[in-house]
C-alpha positions in Angstrom: -10.3 17.7 -5.0 -13.1 19.0 -2.7 -14.6 15.5 -2.6 -11.2 13.9 -2.0 -10.5 16.3 0.9 -13.9 15.6 2.6 -13.5 11.8 2.3 -10.0 11.9 3.8 -10.5 14.3 6.7 -14.0 13.6 7.9 -14.0 11.5 11.1 -10.2 11.3 10.9 -9.7 9.7 14.3 -12.3 7.0 13.7 -11.2 3.3 13.6 -10.3 2.0 10.1 -12.9 -0.3 8.6 -13.1 -3.6 10.4 -16.3 -5.2 9.0 -15.4 -5.7 6.3 -11.8 -4.7 6.6 -9.6 -3.3 3.8 -6.4 -4.6 5.4 -5.5 -1.5 7.5 -3.9 -2.9 10.7 -4.4 0.0 13.1 -1.8 -0.9 15.7 0.9 -0.7 13.1 0.4 3.1 13.0 2.1 3.5 16.3 4.9 1.1 15.4 5.8 2.8 12.2 5.7 6.3 13.7 7.8 5.2 16.7 11.0 7.1 15.9 9.2 10.3 14.9 7.3 10.2 18.2 10.6 9.6 20.1 12.2 12.6 18.5 9.1 14.8 19.0 8.6 13.9 22.7 12.1 13.1 24.0 14.5 14.7 21.5 16.0 11.4 20.4 15.3 9.3 17.3 16.3 6.0 18.9 15.4 4.9 22.5 15.3 1.2 22.1 16.0 -1.6 19.6 13.0 -1.0 17.4 14.0 1.6 14.8 11.9 1.7 11.6 13.7 4.9 10.8 16.1 2.7 8.9 13.4 1.2 6.7 11.4 4.3 6.1 13.5 7.5 6.7 11.4 9.7 4.4 8.1 8.6 6.1 9.7 9.1 9.5 10.9 12.5 8.6 7.5 13.6 7.4 5.8 12.2 10.5 8.3 14.1 12.7 7.5 17.3 10.8 3.8 16.8 11.5 4.4 16.1 15.2 6.7 19.2 15.4 4.1 21.5 14.0 0.9 20.1 15.4 1.9 18.0 18.4 1.9 14.3 18.9 -1.5 12.6 18.4 -3.4 10.3 16.1 -4.8 12.8 13.7 -1.4 14.4 13.4 0.1 11.0 12.5 -2.6 10.4 9.9 -2.2 13.9 8.5 0.9 12.8 6.5 -1.1 10.2 4.6 -4.0 12.6 4.1 -1.8 15.2 2.4 0.0 12.5 0.4 -3.3 11.1 -0.8 -4.6 14.5 -1.8 -1.4 15.2 -3.7 -1.7 11.9 -5.6 -5.2 12.7 -6.7 -4.1 16.0 -8.2 -1.1 14.5 -9.8 -2.9 11.6 -11.3 -5.5 13.9 -12.8 -2.9 16.3 -14.1 -0.7 13.6 -15.6 -3.6 11.9 -17.3 -4.7 15.2 -18.8 -1.3 15.8 -20.3 -1.3 12.3 -21.8 -4.8 12.1 -23.2 -6.7 15.4 -22.6 -9.0 17.0 -20.0 -11.7 14.4 -19.9 -9.2 11.7 -19.3 -7.6 13.7 -16.5 -11.0 14.4 -14.8 -12.0 10.8 -14.9 -8.7 9.5 -13.6 -8.7 12.0 -10.8 -12.3 11.2 -9.9 -11.5 7.5 -9.7 -8.5 8.0 -7.4 -10.3 10.7 -5.3 -13.2 8.3 -4.4 -11.7 4.8 -4.5 -12.8 3.4 -1.1 -9.7 1.3 -0.4 -7.4 4.1 -1.4 -9.3 6.6 0.7 -9.1 4.4 3.8 -5.3 4.0 3.4 -5.0 7.7 2.9 -6.5 8.0 6.4 -4.0 5.7 8.1 -0.6 6.6 9.4 1.1 3.8 7.4 3.9 4.1 4.8 1.9 2.8 1.8 0.1 6.0 1.0 3.2 8.2 1.1 5.2 5.6 -0.9 2.5 5.5 -3.6 2.3 9.3 -3.7 6.0 9.6 -4.5 5.6 7.0 -7.2 2.8 9.1 -8.6 5.0 12.2 -8.4 7.7 10.4 -10.3 5.2 9.3 -13.0 3.9 12.9 -13.3 7.4 14.3 -13.7 8.2 11.7 -16.3 5.1 12.7 -18.2 6.5 16.2 -18.4 10.1 15.2 -18.9 10.2 16.2 -22.6 9.3 19.8 -21.6 12.4 20.4 -19.5 15.3 18.2 -18.5 14.7 19.2 -14.9 11.4 17.3 -14.9 13.3 14.1 -16.0 15.8 14.5 -13.2 12.9 15.1 -10.7 11.3 11.9 -11.8 14.4 9.9 -10.8 14.6 11.7 -7.5 11.0 11.1 -6.7 11.3 7.4 -7.5 14.1 7.2 -5.0 12.1 9.1 -2.4 9.4 6.4 -2.9 12.0 3.7 -2.3 13.3 5.4 0.9 9.7 5.7 2.1 9.3 2.0 1.7 11.7 -0.4 -0.1 8.7 -2.1 -1.8 8.9 0.7 -4.4 12.1 -0.9 -5.8 10.0 -2.2 -8.7 9.1 1.4 -9.8 12.8 2.5 -9.7 13.4 -0.4 -12.1 10.4 0.4 -14.2 11.5 4.0 -14.6 15.0 3.1 -15.5 13.9 0.5 -18.0 11.5 2.9 -19.7 14.2 5.6 -19.8 16.6 3.1 -21.5 13.9 2.1 -23.9 13.2 5.7 -24.7 16.9 6.2 -25.3 17.1 3.2 -27.6 14.0 4.2 -29.6 15.4 7.7 -30.0 18.7 6.3 -31.1 16.9 4.4 -33.9 15.0 7.5 -35.0 18.1 9.8 -34.6 16.2 12.8 -33.3 18.2 13.2 -30.1 15.5 15.0 -28.0 14.2 11.9 -26.2 17.7 10.7 -25.6 18.5 13.8 -23.5 15.3 13.2 -21.6 16.3 9.6 -20.8 19.7 10.7 -19.7 18.1 13.3 -17.4 16.0 10.6 -15.8 18.9 8.3 -15.3 21.0 11.2 -14.0 18.3 11.9 -11.4 18.3 8.3 -10.3 22.1 8.2 -10.2 22.6 11.5 -8.4 19.9 10.8 -5.9 21.3 7.4 -5.2 24.8 8.8 -4.6 23.4 11.4 -2.1 21.3 8.8 -0.3 24.3 6.5 -0.1 26.6 9.3 1.3 24.1 10.9 3.7 22.0 8.0 5.0 22.8 4.5 3.8 26.6 4.6 4.2 26.8 6.1 7.7 24.1 3.7 8.9 24.9 0.6 6.9 24.7 -2.0 9.6 21.2 -0.9 10.7 20.1 -0.2 7.2 21.2 -3.7 6.0 19.6 -5.4 8.9 16.2 -3.7 8.7 15.9 -3.8 4.9 17.4 -7.2 4.2 17.5 -9.4 7.2 14.2 -8.2 8.6 12.2 -7.4 5.5 13.4 -10.1 3.1 15.3 -13.0 4.7 12.9 -13.2 7.8 9.6 -13.1 6.0 8.9 -14.9 2.7 10.0 -18.2 1.3 11.4 -18.3 -2.2 11.1 -21.9 -3.1 9.1 -22.9 -6.1 6.1 -24.1 -4.1 5.8 -20.8 -2.3 6.0 -18.8 -5.6 3.4 -21.0 -7.2 1.2 -20.4 -4.1 1.6 -16.6 -4.4 0.7 -16.8 -8.1 -2.4 -18.8 -7.3 -3.4 -16.6 -4.3 -2.7 -13.3 -6.0 -6.3 -12.3 -7.0 -8.3 -14.3 -4.5 -6.7 -13.6 -1.1 -7.9 -10.0 -0.6 -10.9 -7.8 -1.4 -9.0 -5.1 -3.4 -9.5 -6.6 -6.9 -13.1 -7.3 -6.2 -13.7 -3.7 -5.0 -11.9 -2.2 -8.0 -13.1 -4.8 -10.6 -14.8 -2.6 -13.2 -11.8 -0.2 -13.7 -9.5 -3.2 -13.4 -11.1 -4.7 -16.5 -10.6 -1.5 -18.5 -7.0 -1.1 -17.3 -6.1 -4.7 -18.0 -7.5 -4.7 -21.5 -5.8 -1.3 -22.1 -2.5 -2.5 -20.9 -2.6 -5.7 -22.9 -3.7 -4.0 -26.1 -1.0 -1.4 -25.6 1.6 -4.0 -26.4 0.5 -3.8 -30.1 1.7 -0.2 -30.2 4.4 -0.4 -27.6 7.1 1.7 -29.3 4.5 4.4 -30.3 2.9 4.8 -26.8 3.2 8.0 -25.0 6.0 7.6 -22.4 3.6 8.3 -19.5 1.2 5.6 -20.7 4.0 3.1 -21.2 5.3 3.7 -17.7 1.9 2.9 -16.3 2.1 -0.5 -18.0 5.6 -1.1 -16.6 4.3 0.1 -13.2 1.5 -2.5 -13.1 3.6 -5.4 -14.7 6.7 -5.0 -12.5 4.7 -4.3 -9.4 2.8 -7.5 -9.9 6.0 -9.4 -10.5 7.6 -8.0 -7.3 4.5 -9.1 -5.3 4.6 -12.6 -6.8 8.2 -13.0 -5.9 8.1 -11.5 -2.5 4.7 -11.5 -0.7 0.9 -11.3 -1.4 -0.2 -12.0 2.1 -0.9 -8.3 3.2 -3.6 -6.3 1.4 -1.7 -3.1 1.9 1.0 -4.2 -0.5 -1.5 -3.9 -3.4 -2.3 -0.3 -2.7 0.2 1.1 -5.3 -1.8 -0.5 -8.1 -4.8 1.9 -7.6 -3.4 5.1 -9.1 -1.9 3.3 -12.0 -5.1 1.4 -12.8 -7.2 4.6 -12.4 -4.9 6.6 -14.7 -4.9 3.9 -17.3 -8.7 3.6 -17.1 -9.1 7.4 -17.3 -6.8 7.6 -20.4 -8.8 4.8 -22.1 -12.3 5.9 -21.2 -11.8 9.6 -21.5 -9.0 10.1 -24.0 -8.9 7.2 -26.5 -12.6 6.5 -26.3 -11.8 3.0 -27.4 -10.2 0.0 -25.8 -7.4 -0.2 -28.3 -5.7 1.6 -31.1 -6.1 0.6 -34.8 -2.7 -1.2 -34.6 -4.3 -4.1 -32.7 -6.5 -5.1 -35.7 -3.3 -5.6 -37.7 -1.8 -8.1 -35.2 -2.1 -11.7 -36.4 -3.1 -14.6 -34.1 0.5 -15.9 -34.4 2.0 -12.6 -33.2 -0.7 -12.3 -30.5 0.4 -15.7 -29.2 3.5 -14.1 -27.9 1.4 -12.4 -25.2 -0.2 -15.7 -24.1 1.3 -15.7 -20.6 0.2 -12.1 -19.9 -3.3 -12.6 -21.4 -3.7 -15.8 -19.4 -2.7 -14.3 -16.1 -4.8 -11.2 -16.7 -7.8 -13.4 -17.3 -7.0 -15.3 -14.1 -6.8 -12.0 -12.1 -10.1 -10.7 -13.5 -11.8 -14.1 -12.9 -10.4 -14.3 -9.4 -11.7 -10.9 -8.4 -15.2 -12.0 -9.2 -15.5 -15.7 -8.3 -14.1 -15.1 -4.8 -17.4 -13.5 -3.7 -19.0 -16.9 -3.8 -16.4 -18.4 -1.4 -15.0 -15.4 0.5 -11.6 -16.0 2.0 -11.6 -19.7 0.9 -8.5 -20.3 -1.3 -8.9 -23.7 -3.0 -12.4 -23.4 -4.5 -11.6 -19.8 -5.7 -8.3 -20.8 -7.3 -9.8 -23.8 -9.1 -12.8 -21.9 -10.4 -10.8 -18.8 -11.4 -8.2 -21.0 -13.2 -11.0 -22.8 -15.2 -12.6 -19.5 -16.2 -9.2 -18.0 -17.1 -8.3 -21.0 -19.4 -11.7 -20.7 -21.0 -11.5 -17.0 -21.5 -8.0 -17.2 -22.9 -9.1 -19.9 -25.4 -12.0 -17.7 -26.5 -9.7 -14.7 -27.0 -7.5 -16.7 -29.4 -10.3 -18.5 -31.1 -12.1 -15.2 -31.9 -8.9 -13.2 -32.4 -9.4 -11.5 -35.8 -12.9 -10.5 -35.0 -12.1 -9.6 -31.3 -9.1 -7.4 -32.2 -11.1 -5.6 -34.8 -13.9 -5.0 -32.4 -11.6 -3.7 -29.7 -9.9 -1.3 -32.2 -13.1 0.1 -33.7 -15.8 0.0 -31.0 -16.0 3.5 -29.6 -18.1 5.4 -27.0 -18.9 9.1 -26.4 -17.3 11.2 -23.6 -20.8 11.4 -22.0 -21.0 7.7 -21.7 -17.5 7.6 -20.2 -18.4 10.2 -17.7 -21.6 8.4 -16.8 -19.8 5.1 -16.2 -17.1 6.7 -14.0 -19.7 8.7 -12.1 -21.5 5.4 -11.3 -18.3 3.8 -10.1 -17.4 6.8 -8.0 -20.9 6.8 -6.5 -20.5 3.1 -5.5 -17.3 4.0 -3.6 -19.0 6.9 -1.9 -21.8 4.6 -0.8 -19.2 2.2 0.8 -17.7 5.2 2.6 -21.1 6.2 3.8 -21.8 2.7 5.1 -18.5 2.8 7.0 -19.2 6.3 8.4 -22.7 5.4 9.6 -21.3 2.6 11.7 -17.9 4.1 12.6 -16.3 3.5 16.0 -13.7 5.4 18.0 -12.6 2.5 20.2 -8.9 2.6 19.5 -8.4 6.3 20.1 -10.5 6.1 23.2 -8.4 3.2 24.5 -5.2 5.2 23.9 -6.5 8.0 26.0 -7.7 5.7 28.7 -4.3 4.2 28.9 -2.8 7.6 29.4 -5.1 8.1 32.4 -3.9 4.8 33.9 -0.2 5.3 33.4 1.9 8.4 33.9 4.2 9.8 31.3 7.4 7.9 30.4 6.1 4.6 31.7 7.7 1.7 29.9 5.2 -0.8 28.4 6.0 -4.1 26.7 4.4 -5.2 23.4 3.6 -4.2 19.9 0.1 -3.2 21.0 1.7 -0.6 23.3 3.0 1.2 20.2 -0.4 1.1 18.7 -2.0 2.7 21.7 0.8 5.3 22.3 -0.3 8.1 20.0 -2.7 9.7 22.4 -0.5 9.6 25.5 3.1 9.7 26.6 3.9 6.1 27.5 7.2 4.6 26.3 6.4 1.5 24.3 8.9 -1.4 24.0 8.1 -3.1 20.7 8.9 -6.8 20.5 9.3 -8.3 17.0 10.0 -11.9 15.8 13.8 -11.9 15.7 14.2 -8.1 15.8 13.0 -5.1 17.8 13.8 -5.8 21.5 13.5 -9.5 20.9 16.8 -10.7 22.5 16.0 -9.5 26.0 12.2 -9.8 25.9 12.1 -12.2 28.8 14.5 -10.2 31.0 13.2 -6.7 31.0 12.4 -6.3 34.6 12.6 -2.6 34.2 9.4 -2.7 32.1 6.6 -3.2 34.6 3.7 -3.5 32.2 2.6 -5.6 29.2 -0.1 -4.6 26.7 -1.6 -7.2 24.5 -4.9 -8.5 23.0 -7.0 -10.9 25.1 -9.9 -10.9 22.6 -10.2 -12.4 20.0 -7.3 -14.4 21.6 -4.3 -13.8 23.8 -1.4 -12.4 21.8 -3.5 -11.8 18.6 -1.0 -9.2 17.4 1.8 -11.8 17.2 3.0 -15.0 18.9 6.2 -13.4 20.4 4.2 -11.5 23.1 3.3 -14.8 24.6 7.0 -15.4 25.4 6.9 -12.1 27.4 3.7 -13.1 29.2 5.0 -16.6 30.1 8.3 -15.2 31.4 6.4 -13.4 34.2 4.1 -15.9 35.9 3.3 -13.5 38.8 1.1 -11.2 36.6 -2.2 -9.5 37.0 -4.6 -7.8 34.6 -5.0 -4.2 35.8 -7.5 -3.0 33.1 -9.0 -4.0 29.8 -9.8 -1.7 26.9 -12.2 -2.0 24.0 -10.5 -1.9 20.6 -11.6 -2.7 17.0 -9.5 -4.8 14.7 -11.3 -8.0 13.6 -14.6 -8.2 11.8 -16.4 -8.9 15.1 -15.6 -5.3 16.3 -15.6 -6.6 19.9 -11.9 -6.9 20.6 -10.2 -6.2 23.9 -6.7 -5.3 25.0 -5.4 -5.9 28.5 -2.9 -3.9 30.6 -0.9 -6.4 32.6 1.3 -5.8 35.5 4.2 -8.2 35.5 4.9 -8.4 39.2 1.4 -8.9 40.6 -0.8 -6.1 41.7 -4.5 -5.8 42.0 -7.5 -4.8 39.8 -9.3 -1.6 40.6 -11.8 -3.3 42.8 -9.1 -5.0 44.8 -9.5 -8.5 43.2 -6.4 -10.1 41.6 -6.8 -10.8 37.9 -4.9 -12.9 35.4 -4.8 -13.0 31.6 -8.0 -14.5 30.5 -9.0 -15.6 27.0 -8.2 -18.4 24.6 -4.8 -18.8 23.1 -4.3 -18.0 19.4 -4.0 -20.9 17.1 
């Protein structure tokens, strides 16, 4: 926990990694804390047509709490994710300990505490860390659900809190409900009755929490809730035709760095999850829920979207917990039940084994063609087919080896220590070259513009946390989109000019084009792309002059 704290609070206002990136889009921090900032500074949640409050009410409430106690600022905004990340470390460690013993808990906690990608998202004011922490809370409560029925009900409530932090947690609500129903059915077969009451407590927590949420928040705000959670997040973004889904399946392990960075523990977790199918009905409920968590989470991404690396963050605690349980608790990849599974029965798991091999292959082969899709997909697919064939050709010998080959706790600790050290090295590399361009730009903008100044553009939200400007977000088909070309009351525009004009999104170019008599008043160094040499421009719509008296215009190449 001490290491986890240091990694999350040290240099807290520094720019997120940009070379190489981990997928943190820094200007989204201001956009998603928009309503909380409104409430803290001006006493109203909603001041314009961009209201992520209806997508993330729990996250917005926690951000408002931080702003109310500590004031509005960048580190205050990031504090919510820091606290959430620290809580998830403790809960993963505690949950894994209850499932498989102290060594398993320590190893799982260490993996989550130091994971470089997870640490960096725990330092960003984005929803993913908080959503993932509520998922971890629900899992921990479910692990303890047999002790008291209250823990089971709390698991259901925490799963709903994750959903109302970000709707992407819907997969976990389904996973929790499905495992509760499975627990009830298994208990019905055995006739003991104890687990049945636990399952009913979990389902009761989900049901009661859902009724409260419907009555207090969803129902009274149905029009806005439906628009932001369905029209904006689902209908507007992905395509659901067969070709798009096939593309997402192919791109899943090769598009981002996250599987490459977590590859060693991913291998352990993947084998543990697949071999767990051999003893599915006898698994500890907490370990079984981890498998549901990974499987249904992957399915949701394949159906919805794999284009943003932040969507994969929720895998990290589950993978770490499963790896910790395997390395430190079971001290073997599989239980003895696997050796009794015939090749014919194992063939039922062919789709899962094949896709797992593809994910593991993709996480490695992509390093030879970074960010190139086609060669990585082809090579990973060829390796996956080969690996799957080898698994089934060697099945009796392989299953026996996985069931009987064991290691010592000392070996497990040494392996995890090595993996944690590699993550700390990555953190040290980032820290040694860290920059503070974004926070400095936000403060410089506050020196240029007085409080309450209206500024057009998504980038205005990103640069609003260290000043008191009033950003007017413009989304694609939402968020002040309809009147984007007619807001004469908004005198200024803020947008990227490097690496290209309107880099944050194409819609801002509509706003720029609508005001031909425009001048660049100032430019600010920011850090977003791997070059680290990005610039934002403050533009006056109605003309004006640069500080030295010369007129300026938007300069820079247009985005493709």
